[in-house]
C-alpha positions in Angstrom: 147.1 83.0 26.1 146.1 79.5 24.9 148.2 78.5 21.8 145.0 77.1 20.3 143.7 80.7 20.1 146.0 81.2 17.0 145.5 80.0 13.5 148.9 79.3 12.0 149.1 78.6 8.3 150.5 79.6 4.9 149.5 82.9 3.4 146.2 82.9 1.4 145.1 85.5 -1.1 143.1 88.1 0.8 145.5 88.1 3.8 147.6 90.9 2.4 145.6 93.9 3.9 145.7 92.5 7.4 149.3 91.5 7.0 150.2 95.1 5.9 148.4 96.5 8.9 150.5 94.2 11.2 153.7 95.0 9.4 153.3 98.8 9.5 152.1 98.6 13.1 155.0 96.5 14.4 157.9 98.1 12.4 156.5 101.6 12.7 156.5 101.4 16.5 160.2 100.8 16.7 161.6 103.1 14.0 160.9 106.8 13.9 162.0 107.0 10.3 159.8 104.1 9.2 157.7 104.6 6.0 154.6 102.4 5.8 154.8 99.7 3.3 152.4 99.9 0.4 150.4 97.2 -1.3 152.4 97.9 -4.5 155.6 97.2 -2.7 154.3 94.1 -1.1 153.0 92.8 -4.4 156.4 93.4 -6.1 158.3 91.6 -3.3 156.0 88.6 -2.8 153.7 88.2 -5.8 156.0 89.3 -8.6 159.1 87.3 -7.5 159.8 84.9 -10.4 160.9 82.2 -7.9 157.6 82.2 -5.9 156.5 83.1 -2.4 157.3 81.8 1.1 154.9 83.3 3.8 153.5 81.8 7.0 151.1 83.7 9.3 149.7 83.5 12.8 146.2 85.0 13.0 144.2 85.9 16.2 140.5 86.5 15.7 141.0 86.8 12.0 143.8 89.4 12.1 147.5 88.8 11.3 149.6 89.1 14.5 152.8 87.3 13.3 154.7 86.5 10.2 157.6 84.3 9.1 158.5 84.9 5.5 161.3 84.6 2.9 162.2 85.6 -0.6 163.1 82.5 -2.6 165.7 82.5 -5.4 166.5 79.8 -8.0 170.1 78.6 -7.5 172.5 76.5 -9.4 174.1 74.1 -6.9 176.0 70.9 -7.3 175.2 70.7 -11.0 171.4 71.2 -10.7 168.8 73.8 -10.1 167.4 74.2 -6.6 166.2 77.0 -4.3 167.6 79.1 -1.5 165.4 81.6 0.4 166.3 84.7 2.4 164.4 85.1 5.6 162.9 88.6 5.9 160.2 90.7 7.6 159.7 88.3 10.5 157.4 89.9 13.0 155.2 89.4 16.1 152.7 92.0 17.3 154.0 93.2 20.8 150.6 92.4 22.3 151.2 88.7 21.5 154.8 88.3 22.3 154.4 87.2 25.9 151.1 85.5 25.8 152.5 82.0 25.4 155.2 80.1 27.3 158.5 79.7 25.5 158.8 79.0 22.6 156.7 82.0 21.7 154.6 82.8 18.7 157.6 83.7 16.5 159.0 80.2 16.8 155.6 78.5 16.5 155.0 80.4 13.2 158.5 79.4 12.0 158.3 75.7 12.7 155.6 74.9 10.1 157.3 77.3 7.7 160.4 75.2 7.7 158.3 72.0 7.5 156.5 73.3 4.4 159.4 74.7 2.5 162.7 73.2 3.7 164.1 69.9 2.5 166.5 68.1 0.1 163.9 68.3 -2.6 162.6 71.7 -1.5 164.6 74.8 -0.4 168.1 73.6 0.4 169.0 76.6 2.5 167.2 79.4 4.4 169.4 82.3 5.3 169.3 85.8 6.6 171.0 88.8 8.3 169.1 88.8 11.6 169.0 91.5 14.3 170.5 90.3 17.7 167.1 89.3 19.2 166.1 87.2 16.2 169.6 85.6 16.2 169.2 84.6 19.8 165.8 83.0 19.2 166.9 81.4 16.0 170.0 79.9 17.4 168.0 78.4 20.4 164.9 77.1 18.6 165.3 77.2 14.8 168.8 75.7 14.1 170.3 79.0 12.8 174.1 78.8 12.4 176.6 81.5 11.4 178.1 81.2 7.9 180.4 84.2 8.3 180.8 87.5 10.0 180.5 89.8 6.9 183.3 92.1 5.7 182.9 94.8 3.1 185.3 96.3 0.6 185.3 100.1 0.6 187.2 103.2 -0.6 186.7 106.8 -1.4 186.0 107.6 -5.1 189.1 109.8 -5.1 190.0 112.3 -7.8 189.3 111.4 -11.4 186.7 111.7 -14.2 183.0 111.9 -13.4 182.0 110.6 -16.8 181.8 106.9 -17.7 185.0 105.7 -19.4 184.8 104.6 -23.0 183.5 101.0 -23.2 181.2 101.3 -20.2 177.5 102.1 -20.9 174.2 102.2 -19.0 171.6 99.5 -19.8 167.9 100.1 -19.4 167.0 96.5 -18.8 168.6 93.0 -18.9 167.9 90.7 -21.7 168.7 87.0 -22.6 172.5 87.8 -22.5 172.3 87.9 -18.7 172.0 84.1 -18.4 174.8 83.6 -20.9 177.0 85.9 -18.8 176.0 84.1 -15.6 176.8 80.7 -17.1 180.3 81.9 -18.0 180.9 83.1 -14.4 179.2 80.3 -12.4 181.4 77.4 -13.4 183.8 77.9 -10.5 181.0 78.5 -7.9 179.5 75.8 -5.8 176.2 77.6 -5.4 174.8 80.9 -6.6 171.5 82.5 -7.4 170.8 82.2 -11.2 171.3 85.7 -12.8 168.9 85.6 -15.7 166.8 88.4 -17.1 163.7 87.5 -15.0 165.5 87.7 -11.7 167.6 90.7 -12.5 164.8 92.8 -14.0 162.6 91.9 -11.0 165.3 92.7 -8.5 166.5 95.9 -10.0 164.5 97.4 -12.9 161.1 96.8 -11.4 162.1 97.5 -7.8 159.7 100.1 -6.2 162.1 100.9 -3.3 165.2 102.2 -5.1 166.6 103.3 -8.4 169.6 101.4 -9.8 172.1 102.0 -12.6 173.1 99.0 -14.7 176.7 99.5 -15.9 177.9 97.1 -18.6 180.9 96.5 -20.8 180.2 95.2 -24.3 182.5 93.9 -27.0 182.7 95.0 -30.6 179.8 92.7 -31.5 177.5 94.2 -28.8 177.8 91.2 -26.4 177.8 92.0 -22.7 181.0 90.9 -21.2 180.4 92.1 -17.6 177.9 94.1 -15.5 177.8 96.0 -12.3 174.6 97.2 -10.7 175.1 100.4 -8.8 173.0 102.5 -6.4 173.6 105.8 -4.7 172.0 106.2 -1.3 172.3 105.9 2.5 173.4 102.5 3.8 176.4 102.0 6.2 177.1 105.7 5.7 175.1 108.5 4.2 175.6 109.2 0.6 177.3 106.0 -0.5 177.9 104.4 -3.9 177.0 100.8 -3.5 177.9 97.9 -5.8 174.8 95.8 -5.5 175.7 93.1 -8.1 178.9 92.2 -9.9 179.0 89.7 -12.8 182.3 89.4 -14.6 184.1 86.2 -15.6 187.1 85.7 -13.3 189.4 85.1 -16.2 188.7 88.6 -17.7 190.4 91.0 -15.3 190.5 93.7 -17.9 186.7 93.8 -18.1 186.6 94.1 -14.3 189.1 96.9 -14.2 187.2 98.9 -16.8 183.9 98.3 -15.0 185.5 99.3 -11.7 186.5 102.6 -13.2 182.9 103.0 -14.4 181.6 102.5 -10.8 184.1 105.1 -9.4 183.1 107.6 -12.2 179.4 107.1 -11.4 180.2 107.6 -7.7 182.0 110.8 -8.4 179.2 112.1 -10.5 176.7 111.4 -7.7 179.0 113.1 -5.1 179.4 109.9 -3.1 181.7 110.1 -0.1 182.6 106.4 -0.3 181.9 103.3 -2.3 181.2 99.8 -1.0 181.1 96.3 -2.4 180.8 92.7 -1.1 182.6 89.6 -2.3 183.3 86.2 -0.8 186.8 86.1 0.5 187.7 83.1 -1.8 186.7 85.1 -5.0 189.6 86.5 -7.1 187.6 89.7 -7.2 188.1 90.1 -3.4 191.9 90.4 -3.9 191.7 92.3 -7.2 189.6 95.0 -5.6 192.1 95.3 -2.8 194.9 95.6 -5.4 192.9 98.5 -6.9 192.8 100.4 -3.6 189.7 99.0 -1.9 190.1 98.2 1.8 188.6 95.4 3.8 186.2 96.8 6.4 184.3 95.2 9.2 180.5 95.4 9.3 177.8 94.9 11.8 176.3 92.2 9.6 176.6 88.4 9.9 175.2 85.8 7.6 173.3 83.0 9.2 171.6 80.0 7.6 169.7 76.8 8.2 170.5 74.0 5.7 168.2 71.1 4.8 170.9 68.9 3.2 173.8 67.8 5.3 176.2 68.2 2.3 175.7 72.0 2.3 176.7 72.9 5.9 178.0 76.3 7.0 181.6 75.6 6.2 180.6 74.5 2.7 178.5 77.6 2.2 181.3 79.8 3.5 183.7 78.4 0.9 181.5 77.8 -2.1 178.5 80.1 -2.1 178.8 83.1 -4.3 176.4 85.9 -3.2 176.3 89.6 -3.6 174.3 92.4 -1.9 171.7 91.6 -4.6 171.0 88.4 -2.7 169.9 90.4 0.4 167.3 93.1 1.1 169.9 95.4 2.6 170.3 97.6 -0.5 
């Protein structure tokens, strides 16, 4: 098929219904357990994101047949605010995968996406957790590189109380204290998504896909000293407790120990068979969780990225970028 038959451009209001038809058609054909995405879910993910929207489309005769998209996040990096974006939901309608000579429609949709959004004064990094086929194409045509092969920390909840320990409570929402806590934690990190109330409430409280439990430790004055966002569900294994976000100052191990006991108690209450968390290997929490009985486990995931500033290459990201499962769409 002639490449000129396709209109490739940024998303425009009014494209969403055609885009949802393409999304549900493509992903529904390859997954027997697929549940069609709703407009409400799409609006939360792409319209309500406080950091904005990143979507490029290919249209054929007015209908969406390919997408390259990302979820941006405000990040603090090198002493200033910038943006990273997680590549998600890339798709090409099967009827249009072999109509062009290589590079195909996936790559032709991605190239203008990177031109529009990537750069030293735009998004500094685009990253993702690709399936094998997307990794092969991305490595060949889109400058994808591997940041790390991802390990997880896991353990069984083990025997113990199923009630939250004293000092750990459940929050309904995040407030202005979230940014204060983030600022106390982020001083030693080279790069990290800014954890403020806008981001955290969007990511967890308003999320239409899952229910999350926000566990927090407060001091005698009611100030939040650390939080862990927990979810019970099926991920690597059925019926897991998952630590989706962890924010505790590294120099307050006693807060982390109490919060960890809260996570395990919540997992026991839910009947979880195992509990999982993710930390960069350089974080002190990576070692502290192991000291508390969590084991390092391999996973099928690997983080890839494309950087738009040579200072922040894959080795730098591996050794300086703090991210959690909250920075992915996996949980």
